[in-house]
C-alpha positions in Angstrom: 63.9 61.2 51.4 62.5 63.6 54.1 64.6 66.1 56.0 64.4 68.0 59.2 66.7 70.6 60.5 67.5 71.1 64.3 69.3 74.2 65.5 72.7 72.3 65.4 71.9 69.1 63.6 70.7 67.9 60.3 68.4 64.9 60.0 67.7 63.0 56.8 65.7 59.7 56.5 66.0 57.4 53.6 63.8 54.3 54.0 64.7 52.8 57.4 68.0 54.5 57.8 68.5 57.8 59.6 71.5 60.1 59.0 72.4 62.7 61.7 75.0 65.3 60.9 76.5 67.5 63.6 76.2 70.8 61.8 78.7 73.4 63.1 81.4 73.3 60.4 82.7 76.8 61.3 83.4 75.4 64.8 84.5 72.1 63.6 81.4 70.6 64.9 82.3 71.3 68.5 79.9 69.9 71.1 78.2 72.9 72.7 75.4 72.6 75.2 73.0 73.2 72.4 74.4 70.3 70.4 74.1 67.9 73.3 70.5 69.1 73.9 69.6 68.6 70.2 71.2 65.2 70.4 69.4 64.1 73.4 66.0 64.8 72.0 66.9 63.5 68.5 68.4 60.2 69.8 65.4 59.7 72.1 63.1 60.2 69.2 64.9 57.9 66.7 65.1 55.1 69.4 61.3 55.1 69.4 60.6 55.6 65.8 59.2 52.2 64.3 60.4 53.2 60.9 63.9 53.5 61.8 66.2 50.5 62.0 69.7 52.0 61.8 71.2 55.4 62.4 74.5 57.0 61.1 76.2 59.9 62.9 78.7 62.1 61.0 80.0 65.7 61.0 79.5 68.4 58.5 82.3 69.3 56.2 85.5 67.3 55.5 87.7 68.5 58.4 86.0 67.1 61.4 83.6 64.6 62.8 83.6 66.5 66.2 86.7 68.3 67.2 85.7 68.3 70.8 83.7 70.2 73.3 83.0 73.9 73.1 86.1 75.3 74.7 84.4 78.6 75.5 81.7 76.8 77.5 84.4 74.7 79.3 86.3 77.7 80.3 83.4 79.1 82.2 83.3 76.1 84.6 84.5 77.1 87.9 82.8 75.0 90.7 82.7 71.3 91.6 78.8 71.0 91.1 78.7 72.7 87.7 81.6 70.7 86.5 80.2 67.5 87.6 76.8 68.2 86.0 78.5 69.3 82.8 80.1 65.8 82.6 77.0 64.0 83.5 74.8 65.8 80.8 77.2 64.5 78.1 77.4 61.1 79.6 73.7 60.8 79.7 73.4 61.6 76.0 75.9 59.2 75.0 74.6 56.5 77.0 71.3 57.0 75.2 73.1 56.1 72.1 75.2 53.1 73.4 72.0 51.6 75.0 69.8 52.1 71.9 68.3 48.9 70.7 69.1 50.2 67.1 72.6 50.3 65.9 74.1 53.7 65.7 77.2 53.9 63.1 79.8 56.6 63.4 81.1 57.8 60.1 84.2 59.7 61.3 85.3 62.1 58.7 88.2 64.0 60.2 89.0 65.0 63.8 87.4 63.1 66.5 88.9 64.6 69.5 87.8 64.8 73.1 84.0 64.7 73.1 84.1 63.8 69.4 86.2 60.6 70.3 83.7 59.9 73.1 80.7 60.4 70.8 82.1 57.9 68.3 83.0 55.4 71.0 79.4 55.4 72.2 78.3 54.2 68.9 77.9 50.5 68.1 80.0 50.6 64.9 82.7 53.0 64.0 84.3 53.5 60.5 86.5 56.4 59.4 88.1 58.2 56.5 91.8 58.0 55.9 92.2 61.6 57.1 90.7 60.8 60.5 92.4 61.6 63.7 91.4 60.4 67.2 92.4 61.5 70.6 91.5 62.5 74.2 93.6 65.7 74.6 91.8 66.8 78.0 94.9 66.8 80.0 96.1 69.6 77.9 93.3 71.7 79.3 93.8 70.5 82.8 90.8 68.1 82.9 90.2 64.5 82.1 87.7 62.9 79.5 84.2 63.6 81.1 81.8 62.1 78.6 82.8 58.5 79.0 86.3 58.5 77.5 88.2 56.9 80.4 85.7 54.0 80.4 84.8 53.3 76.8 88.3 53.9 75.4 89.7 51.4 77.9 87.1 48.9 77.1 87.7 49.3 73.4 91.5 49.1 73.2 92.7 47.9 76.6 93.9 49.8 79.6 97.6 50.0 78.7 97.1 51.8 75.3 94.0 53.9 76.5 96.2 55.1 79.4 98.9 56.2 76.9 96.5 58.1 74.8 94.7 59.8 77.7 97.8 60.7 79.8 99.8 62.0 76.8 96.9 63.6 75.0 98.2 62.7 71.7 96.4 62.1 68.5 96.5 58.9 66.4 95.6 58.6 62.8 93.2 56.2 61.1 95.7 53.4 60.6 96.6 53.3 64.2 92.9 53.7 65.3 92.0 50.5 63.1 94.9 48.6 64.6 93.7 49.0 68.2 90.0 48.5 67.1 88.6 52.0 67.6 87.3 51.7 64.1 86.3 48.4 62.1 87.0 49.9 58.7 89.1 52.8 57.1 88.1 54.0 53.7 88.8 57.1 51.4 86.8 60.2 52.4 85.0 60.1 49.1 83.7 56.6 50.0 83.0 57.1 53.7 79.1 57.8 53.5 78.6 55.3 50.9 80.2 52.7 53.1 78.2 53.8 56.1 75.0 53.6 54.1 75.9 50.3 52.9 76.5 49.0 56.5 73.2 50.6 57.8 71.1 49.2 54.9 72.5 45.8 55.4 71.7 45.8 59.0 68.3 47.4 58.4 67.4 44.5 56.2 67.9 42.0 59.0 65.6 40.9 61.7 65.0 43.8 64.1 64.6 41.8 67.2 67.6 39.8 66.4 69.7 43.0 65.9 68.3 44.3 69.3 69.2 41.1 71.1 72.6 41.0 69.5 73.4 44.5 70.8 72.2 43.6 74.2 74.1 40.4 74.3 77.4 42.1 73.2 77.2 45.4 75.1 75.6 44.1 78.3 77.3 40.6 78.3 80.8 42.4 77.8 80.2 43.8 81.4 79.3 40.5 83.0 81.1 37.4 83.9 81.4 34.8 81.1 78.8 32.7 82.9 76.3 35.6 83.2 77.0 36.5 79.5 76.3 33.0 78.2 73.1 32.9 80.4 71.9 36.2 78.8 72.9 34.8 75.3 70.9 31.6 75.8 67.8 33.5 77.2 67.8 36.0 74.3 68.2 33.2 71.7 65.4 31.3 73.3 63.1 34.3 73.4 63.9 34.9 69.6 62.7 31.4 68.6 59.1 32.4 69.7 59.2 35.3 67.3 57.5 35.6 63.9 60.7 36.9 62.4 62.4 33.6 63.3 59.7 31.7 61.5 59.9 34.0 58.6 63.7 33.8 58.5 64.0 30.0 58.6 61.1 29.7 56.2 62.7 32.0 53.6 66.0 30.2 53.9 64.4 26.8 53.2 62.4 28.2 50.4 65.4 30.0 49.0 63.9 33.5 49.0 64.8 36.9 50.7 63.2 37.2 54.2 60.7 40.0 54.9 61.2 40.8 58.6 58.5 42.8 60.4 60.1 43.1 63.9 57.7 40.8 65.5 
């Protein structure tokens, strides 16, 4: 395992799986401008690295994934242009995650509030520990979610429930988050990273081109009409049948052996 430390992040790589830890436990891993800057550079790098096939994002400590934005920085906003740019900077980073051809897995280990909830929502797969709490409490500060929360939360759980959470600013626990599909799995805190690593390793062993195409079909297709989505699916399916990985996968199945995918 190799390890690199950013100013606010920890990165470790084990095989083809990268683990990114938001490392501000004294601030409950709040998203400062420096965290966003570090994330922007790191995510862009991981998207391009040929040795990485899946990425896990979590928070340092046992209390918080990310408890929100840095309130001190928020409080300094006092004009329309600066506020708009503040929101767009976070949106740009989270869009880098959501549009990544490699899956990002959020391992939510406590509070995921405001920007933390939005960060988790930008990931392709979300799991959480039993002590996790989710919420978009921005109305309590006189603002709205600005890093994609009004859009992604609505798409994940539906307009009615998302409106309830955003307008009341209330927190929900892991059980409620699972019931409304914010997360796909809830596990004990002691098992969270083990489970995330198992998911990441399982995906990393699959055909990279098929994983990439699946992400595109699901996330791009969900914004299209059913006819457009089906056309995208068929096109991606056809393209994959020309890949070396498709030949390897079908041959391995017929020969009753494990496939060795190369991403070609």
